[in-house]
C-alpha positions in Angstrom: 16.7 3.4 -2.0 15.7 1.3 -5.0 14.3 3.4 -7.8 11.9 1.3 -9.9 11.2 4.0 -12.5 13.2 7.1 -13.3 11.3 9.7 -15.4 12.2 13.3 -16.1 9.1 14.4 -14.0 8.8 11.7 -11.3 10.3 8.7 -9.6 8.7 5.4 -8.5 10.7 3.9 -5.6 10.4 0.7 -3.6 9.9 2.2 -0.2 11.6 0.4 2.7 9.9 -0.6 5.9 10.3 1.3 9.1 10.5 4.9 7.7 7.8 7.4 7.7 7.1 9.9 5.0 8.0 12.9 7.1 10.3 13.9 10.0 9.7 12.3 13.4 11.5 14.2 16.1 15.2 14.4 15.0 14.8 11.6 12.5 14.3 12.9 8.9 11.5 11.3 6.9 11.8 9.5 3.6 11.0 12.6 1.4 13.8 14.6 3.0 16.3 11.8 3.0 15.7 10.9 -0.6 15.6 14.6 -1.6 19.1 15.1 -0.1 20.4 11.9 -1.6 19.3 12.8 -5.1 20.0 16.6 -4.7 16.6 17.8 -5.8 13.2 18.7 -4.2 10.7 15.9 -4.3 6.9 16.0 -3.9 5.0 13.0 -2.3 2.0 12.3 -4.6 0.6 9.8 -2.1 1.6 8.2 1.1 2.5 4.8 2.5 2.4 4.0 6.3 5.7 3.6 8.1 5.4 -0.2 8.2 4.4 -0.5 4.5 6.9 -1.2 1.7 6.5 -0.9 -2.0 5.7 1.3 -5.0 5.7 5.1 -4.0 5.4 7.8 -6.5 7.3 11.0 -6.0 7.0 14.0 -8.4 10.1 16.0 -9.4 8.3 19.2 -10.4 5.3 21.1 -9.0 3.5 20.6 -12.4 3.9 16.8 -12.2 2.8 16.8 -8.6 -0.4 18.6 -9.5 -1.2 16.3 -12.4 -0.4 13.1 -10.6 -2.1 14.2 -7.4 -5.2 15.0 -9.4 -5.3 11.4 -10.6 -5.2 10.1 -7.1 -7.9 12.5 -6.0 -10.1 11.4 -9.0 -9.3 7.7 -8.4 -8.1 7.2 -11.9 -5.0 5.3 -10.6 -5.0 1.6 -9.7 -3.2 0.3 -6.6 -2.7 -3.3 -5.7 -1.2 -4.4 -2.3 0.0 -7.8 -1.0 -0.6 -8.7 2.6 -0.2 -11.7 4.9 -2.2 -12.8 7.9 -2.0 -15.9 10.1 -5.8 -16.0 10.6 -8.6 -17.1 8.3 -10.8 -14.4 6.9 -14.6 -14.3 7.3 -14.9 -14.7 3.5 -12.5 -15.5 0.8 -13.0 -12.5 -1.4 -15.3 -9.5 -1.9 -15.6 -5.9 -0.7 -15.0 -4.3 2.6 -17.0 -1.1 2.7 -17.9 1.4 5.5 -17.2 4.8 7.0 -14.0 5.1 9.1 -13.9 6.9 12.5 -11.0 7.8 14.8 -10.5 5.4 17.6 -8.1 5.5 20.6 -4.4 6.2 20.3 -4.3 7.2 16.7 -6.1 4.1 15.5 -9.1 4.0 13.2 -12.3 1.8 13.1 -14.7 0.7 10.4 -18.4 1.6 11.0 -21.6 0.5 9.2 -22.1 4.0 7.9 -21.9 4.9 4.2 -21.7 8.7 4.1 -18.1 8.7 2.9 -17.1 5.0 2.9 -13.7 3.4 2.6 -14.0 0.7 -0.1 -11.5 -2.1 -0.5 -11.7 -5.1 -2.9 -9.9 -8.2 -1.7 -8.9 -11.8 -2.7 -7.3 -14.3 -0.5 -5.5 -17.6 -0.7 -4.0 -20.1 1.7 -0.2 -20.5 1.3 1.9 -23.6 1.9 3.1 -22.4 5.3 -0.4 -21.9 6.6 -0.4 -18.1 6.2 -3.1 -16.3 4.3 -2.2 -14.2 1.3 -4.3 -11.2 0.4 -4.4 -9.1 -2.8 -6.0 -5.8 -1.9 -7.3 -3.1 -4.2 -8.3 0.1 -2.4 -10.9 2.2 -4.3 -10.4 5.0 -1.8 -7.4 6.3 0.1 -8.4 6.6 3.8 -5.8 6.5 6.6 -5.0 2.9 7.7 -7.8 1.7 5.3 -6.3 -1.6 4.4 -5.1 -2.4 7.9 -8.6 -1.7 9.2 -10.3 -3.7 6.4 -8.3 -6.8 7.2 -9.0 -6.5 10.9 -12.7 -6.3 10.1 -12.4 -9.6 8.2 -10.9 -11.3 11.3 -7.5 -11.4 9.6 -5.3 -8.6 10.9 -2.1 -8.1 9.0 0.8 -10.2 10.4 3.0 -7.9 12.4 0.5 -5.1 12.6 0.1 -5.2 16.4 -1.8 -1.9 16.4 -4.8 -3.7 14.8 -4.4 -7.1 16.6 -1.9 -8.7 14.3 0.5 -11.4 15.6 4.0 -10.2 16.3 6.4 -10.5 13.4 9.7 -9.1 12.1 7.7 -6.4 10.1 4.2 -5.4 9.2 3.3 -7.5 6.2 1.8 -5.0 3.9 3.4 -4.2 0.5 2.3 -1.9 -2.3 3.0 -4.3 -5.1 1.6 -2.6 -8.2 0.9 1.0 -9.2 -0.9 2.1 -12.4 -1.3 5.7 -13.5 -1.3 7.9 -16.6 1.2 10.5 -17.7 1.8 12.3 -21.0 -0.9 10.3 -22.7 0.7 6.9 -21.6 -0.6 4.4 -19.1 2.3 3.2 -16.8 2.3 0.1 -14.6 5.1 -0.5 -12.1 5.6 -3.5 -9.8 7.7 -3.4 -6.7 9.5 -6.7 -5.8 9.3 -8.2 -2.4 12.6 -7.5 -0.7 11.9 -7.3 3.0 10.5 -9.6 5.7 11.2 -13.3 6.2 7.6 -14.5 5.4 7.4 -12.4 2.2 10.9 -13.6 0.9 10.0 -17.3 1.7 6.8 -17.0 -0.3 7.8 -14.4 -2.9 7.6 -16.6 -6.0 4.2 -18.1 -5.0 2.8 -14.9 -4.0 3.7 -13.0 -7.1 2.6 -15.9 -9.4 -0.8 -15.9 -7.6 -1.1 -12.1 -7.7 -0.2 -11.9 -11.4 -3.1 -14.2 -12.2 -5.4 -11.7 -10.5 -3.8 -8.5 -11.5 -6.0 -8.1 -14.5 -8.8 -7.2 -12.1 -7.0 -3.9 -11.5 -9.4 -1.2 -12.3 -9.3 2.6 -11.7 -11.8 4.1 -9.4 
């Protein structure tokens, strides 16, 4: 797996598509596979869905895991994701906010409640091939939050058939940029687009567009 940042206390990797964080049946998960490959225990600071690629932070020590996990819990990190859809959103940019409830078959749904809302800021743009690009900044870390947010906009993620997305060679959600603090330093890591025909065909245009908006990345 591609290591984007190697630090004495943690790694940031570019997670591949199609592998879960933990063991499924007889198939070892990403954490175990990478731990065995590197010959050391690793601690997942946060999670990415099986279909999601991109920047994933793994601590190398219990102390680093506690410090980095605290930042995620306190929302002092900043995460930016890229996604594609083949459907026009109800609005071009803004916030998606609402409580999330379990639905059938392991899915989730967005409600109008606000007791403990999932909050996502988004921007969108039409690409040359007719697909819609999304830059997503989750301000909370709920299960399937971004996938449900785009479904609620009428633009389910391409390839995310669980939430009504059109069939594709992968689910087009990518953790593109991760910002966090460590040892008094603010670190920013970007994960290049390396998987999925639609991402690869539009990689230059997508990243140029996202770079123009990345200054909007704010903790919390």
